[in-house]
N, C-alpha and C positions, 0 to 999 in steps of 0.2 A: 450293104459289104463293109468285110472286114477293113481295117486300116491295115496297111501293110508294111512295114519295117524290111527291108533289104540291105543285104551288105555281102562282101566277099565272105567274111569269117562272123560266122555267130558266138561270141563268147561266153560260153554261160557258166557265173561265177565272178566278182569285184574283189576276192581276196588276192594274196601274195602273190599266187600262182597266173591267176587272169589280168592282174595289172601288168606283172612280168614279163607273159607271153605278147600278150597287145602292144607292150609300150616296144620290145624288140620287133615287131612284125612292122609295125607304119615307120620305124625307123629304117628298116631292110626293103620294105619293097611300097607301094603305092595302093596296098588294098585298101577297102573302108572294112570297118568293122562295128558288131554292134554286140554289147556287151549288157547282158542281164542278170540282175543279181535280186534276190529276196530280200535282204536289208535293205535299209533306208539311205545309207552311204557307205562306199568303198571302205574295204578293211577286211571283209570277211568275218571271220571268228571274234578280231580283235573288236568288234563291235559288244561283243558279250562278253570280250573279259575280264576279272576282278581288278580293279583302279591299281593296283599297286603292282599288277603284273611288268616284268621288261623280259625284252629280249636278255637270253643267255647265252648271246654271242654276239659280237661287236655290230655298234648299227652298219658299220659301211659294207658288208656284203649282203646287204640286207634289202630288201624293196624291188626298185628297178633302175633297168642299165643307164636308163640318160638320164637320173634325178640323184645324188647324193642323198643318204638317209642321216641326220646328223650331222655331227662334225667328227673330226678323230683326233678330238680331246681325249686326254687322259684324265680319269675320274682321280679324284682327291676325294680323303676320306670313306666311311663305309668300310662296310666287307669285298669290296673289290677296288679298294685301296691299286691305284698305279695302272690298273687296267682300261682298255679304251673304252669310250660310252657306248652304253646300250639305252638303248630306248624305250622310254616308258608306252602302256599303250597312247596316252593320250596325244605323245608325240607321231605314234607310228599311224594313228587314224589322222591326225590333220598334217603325216606327209602325201596320205592316201589320197585325202581330198584334193591339194594342193595338186597332185600328179594328173588326177581327173580331168582338174579345170583347166589347170596352165599349160598341162601337156597332150595328153586322150584327147579331149573333145576340144580345145584349142587347134588341132590338127587340120580339124575341119573331116576329120574322115571315120571319128567315133562317133554313135549314137549310143547314150546310156536310159538304160531302162531299170533305175530304180524299185523296189518292192513290186518283183514284179515275178509271177510261178511260167518257170516252162517247160511246158508239155515233152520236151527233147525229140520233139518233132518239128512243128510249126505253129503252135498256136502258144500265145502268150498271153497272161493275164496277171490286171494289175490287181494286186492284194489291197487296194486303197478302192478304189472307183468298181473293179469287177471287169473293166471294161475289157474286153479280148483284143488281142495284135494278132494279123499273120505275120509271122516272121519266116523270114524265105534267107538262107544261104548259099550262095551263087556257088561255095568253093567247097566249106567245112563248118560244121558245128563241131567247137573246140569246149570239150567237157573239164572245167577247170577246179570241180567239187571232188573230183575220186580220190581225194585222199580226204576229204572228211572228217576235219577236226574235229573230236568230241571235247565239250570242254564242260567244266561243272553247272553251270549255266541253264544249260541246252538237255544234258542226256539225262535218261531215265535210271535212276540209282538201282543198284541190283539187289538190292536188298530193303527188307520192310522194316520201318518203324512204327513205333506206337504213338498215340497222339498225344500223351501227356510227353513224349520226349521232343526236344529243340532240335534238330539237325536242319542246319543252313548250311548253302553251297558258300565257296570261299569268298565273293564278291560279298557277302551280311556283312563279313568282318568291319571293314570299313563303317559299316552303319549301325555298329553296336548303342544299344541306349543304356548299358548295365555291364557294370562288370560279372563274371562268370567265376564261381568256384575254383571250376575245372574245365578245361578244356580236353576232346578228343578230338584229335584229325586223322580221319580214313583216307588212306592213297599214300603210297610211298615213291611215286611219281614227281615232275619236276613242281607240279601244283601243291602235291605235299609238303615241301620242300620249303617253296615260297611262304604255306602258311605258319608253317612251326619260325621260319625267321623274323614272321612279320611278329607274331606274337612275343617273341623274343626282345626283339628291337621296342616293343613297346613296354616293358619292363615285368610283364608275367613270369614269375620264379619258374623255372624248368618242370619242376616238381609237381606243378600245378597241369602239366603237360603230357597229355597221353597219345602216344603215336602210332595208331594199325598199319604196320607195314606188311601187307600180305607178300610181299617180294621185294627181298635183298636185290639193292643194284650197284651195278658200277657207275662212277659217275668221272668224266673227264674232268681234269684239274684244268679250270678256267682260262689260267696263264700259260699254259701251254699251246692254246689256239687261235692267239689274236692273229696271229696273218694280215701285219702289214710292218710298212717298211720301219717302222720305230722299232720296231719288237723282232728286225732281222734275223738275226744272230738267233735268238729264241727258238723262233717258228721251221727255221732249217735243223735245227738241235732236234727239235720235236718230230719233225717230219722222217731223221736220217735214222734215230732211235727206235721211232715206232715200227720204222720198217724193218730194220734190223732184226728185231725182237720177234716180229713176225719171220723174218728167214729161219732163225734159229730154234724157235719152238716146236714144242712135239706134240701139243695138245693145244687146245681151247684154256684147259685149268693153267696151264704152264705161260701161254700166253698172256693173260691178266696179270698173273705173279709177277711176270718180267716187267708188263706195264708199270705197275705196283711199286716194283722195287727205282723205276725212274721216276717215279712222280708223275704220271703220265694219266693213270687212273686214282681214284681213291675209293674206299668204302666207308662205310659206316662204321663199323664195330669191325675192327680186328680179327676176331675170333669167329666172325659167321662171313662163310662164304657166299656171295651172290650169287642166284640166279640169271638177273636181269642185268639187260645193258640197253638202253632207248637213247644213248647218246646225251643225256643230260650233262648240263656243267658248273660243277661248284666251283668255289675259291677256295685257299687253304682258310681263311678267317669263317668262312661261310660253315664248313666243316667243324672248325671249334666251335661253333654255335650248337651245331646239330648234334654234338656228342656231349651235351652239358644235359639234355632231354634222356631219361634213364630210363623210363619208362615206354620202351620201345615193345610194342605186341607182335610176334613173330608165327600167326598162328591161321593163316592162310586169310582167304577174304571174308568179309562180315556178311552172316544171312540175315540177322534181324538185330532190334534194339529193341527195350524196353528199359523201363524205370529203374529196373533190378537187376539187369542182365543183357551181355554182348555175346551171340549165339558165331561162332566162327566155322570156318572147316575144320578146324581141328581142334576144337572146343569151345569152353566158354569160361567168361571170367565176370566177374562183380560187376556193375557200373556203379560210377561214383557218382556222388549228389550233385545238386546244382550245376550239370554239366551242359557245355554247349557242344553238341557233335557238328563237326567241319566236315565236307563233304568233298574229299579233294580224287574223287574215285572214276573220272572220267578216262578213258583210255587215250588221250592225246593222239595220236595219229593212228586211224584206223589199219588194221594189218589185215590185207585182204590178199589174193591173189592178182596180181599183173595182166595185163590183158595190151596186146599192142596197140603201140601209142599213136599209129599212121594207119588208120584204115581210109577205104573209098572215100566216104562221106564225113568221115569222123576223126578227133586228134582230142585221146584222150590226156592229159598233162599226169603226169609221175615222175619221179624221182629219177634222174640217170647220172646224177653226183652225189657222193658222200657228205655231207648230209645236209644238201643246200637246195633247199626247195626251189626261191627264187632263179639260180643259177640255172637249175634244172629247166624251167619252164621257159626261161630265156634263150638258153641251147635249143630246146625244141624250136620255137618259133625261127630263129636263125635258121637250123637246116630245114625245116620247111619253104623257107624263103630260098635259099639256095642251092637245093635238090631238088632232081624232080622226080625222080624213082621211090614207091611208098617203100620197095623192099630194102632198098641202098640205105633210105631215111632210120628204119626199123633197126636194120642193122648197129645206125649208128646212135641208138637210141633205146637199147634195152633195158626195161625197166628195173630199179636196184630194186632187191629186196628188201623191206625197212627189218632194223633188228627188233630181237625181243630177249631171247634168250643170250645170253652174253658169247655163247659160241657164233652168232649169228653176225659178230663183226667180220671174221675172215667171208662169210658170204657177200658180206654189204660193200665190202673194199673192194673183192674179187670181180664184180660186176663195173662198181664204179671206174677201175682201172681198165678193166675191159673196155667200157666206154673211151676212156680217154686214150687207150690206147690205138684204138679205130680212127679217133678225132684226129690222130695226129700226122695219119697218111693225108689230109685234106691243109695246104698252106692257109688258104683263106681264113678255115673256121678256126685254126689255131691262132691264126694273126687274129681272130676275133676275141678269141680266150684271150691271148694276151694283153689285149686291152679293155677287156670287158672288167668294170671294178667290182661285180659280185663273185669276179674267180683271183680274190686278192692273193692264191697263192703264185697264181701265174703273173700276174701284173708283177709280183715283188719278183721273180724271178726273170721276165725281162726287161727287169729296169738296172739287171747288173751291167757294170760297164766292164769292159775288156780290158781295162788296165786294175780292177779290181780283183786281184786276185786271190785272196784272201775270204771273198765272198764268192768267188769261182770255184773254188776248191770246195766250198760246204754245198753249193750246190751241186756237185759233179758226185758229194758223198751220198747226198741224198735218195738222187737218181740212181744210184748202182745199187743202192739198199732196198728203192722200191723195185726193181728188177729183181733182187733176192728175193724178195719179201713175195712179192704176187709168183714167183715161180713155186715156192712153199706151201702158198695159200690150196691148194688141193688136196696136200696131205694134210692141213687143219681141218677142211671139212670132212674129211674121212673117220675122223677119230671121235669118237663115242663120247657125248657129253656124260659125266658122272654123276 
């Protein structure tokens, strides 16, 4: 007879979403939870991340509701000087181990099955011993893997590489055994940015770096998204200006031109109009460093690499000698069609607020615990489409604001949001005192701008992206 693990909820995945959901659920209910995960310790994709990766948002609104990640300290020195602390992968993994051991397991209501494969129904099998377990969810199975973060170490490259070419995931940069004459970075997302910055920080001359950037992207100015008490005025000004631009823009192109003029967004080359927006952030100092790289290849995705030639979607170019190719082409967040979050026997965690995975998962848990009807729950938690083309910003924000508007009709939900550290803006606004006239005026401006921007978003969505 199979050993049986029984719990009210079976959470599949011990990454950011699964941990945030479970933490809030056990704070809001007396439910029991079984967490099943393929990794050997909690933290999801952070277990396979490159060693020099950091969050590109402040640590204070990442993680689980009950336990702060890192401190609210200001970084001194480096390319994010003067901005809030951003946790490293080492810090994040240590944090999740602490949360698992000292918060979730310490509650006495959470069971954890690491290195275990789940068939999605009732059978879990250890990836070490091979021993199967029967798993019973009395209420629901919670899929915390739907977003499926793809990273260089674990994804399959979409191009071929001849045997005499050295092509490695970004992780291998930290264990190089010799210098290379040339480096070629493949990928224009956050990972590609990090690879460029790491090489430059280690003294590699920018003329020795080739950057294959299939799609130019708009990047958020990191200084604008600090969302904390120490940056109150900057944050409220950003929120107001962003939504005022959205209210006045006549197209997606016009919107991002306004963003750039306001210092909200950056692009690598002022002469090249980006086609992509994935919510990555860079600091001004990082932008200055990235612009030192002159050999930026904008010929689409790589198809194949030999010792003599790189074939791309829009042509080919000669390969450089003694070159290390660094694969940064993983997609990051998987773009897929949303599904109802609440179903009779299943919860599928997805983004419901832009673009905060931990807040989204915690909010889904709060709503599961405090509302009865699945129809109402799904009304409050419409999945937010993730952006890719820069015109998708309005689509993402419209869905996020629609959810937020629905939440505002429920005082208990709004009270929870205003006190949840994962929603930095709500906590800031909730902390404004009656006698702080200046701050109250800034909040009023931001709220008026949000209403106006919200009203114009359907018009932005109706315009064709050229």
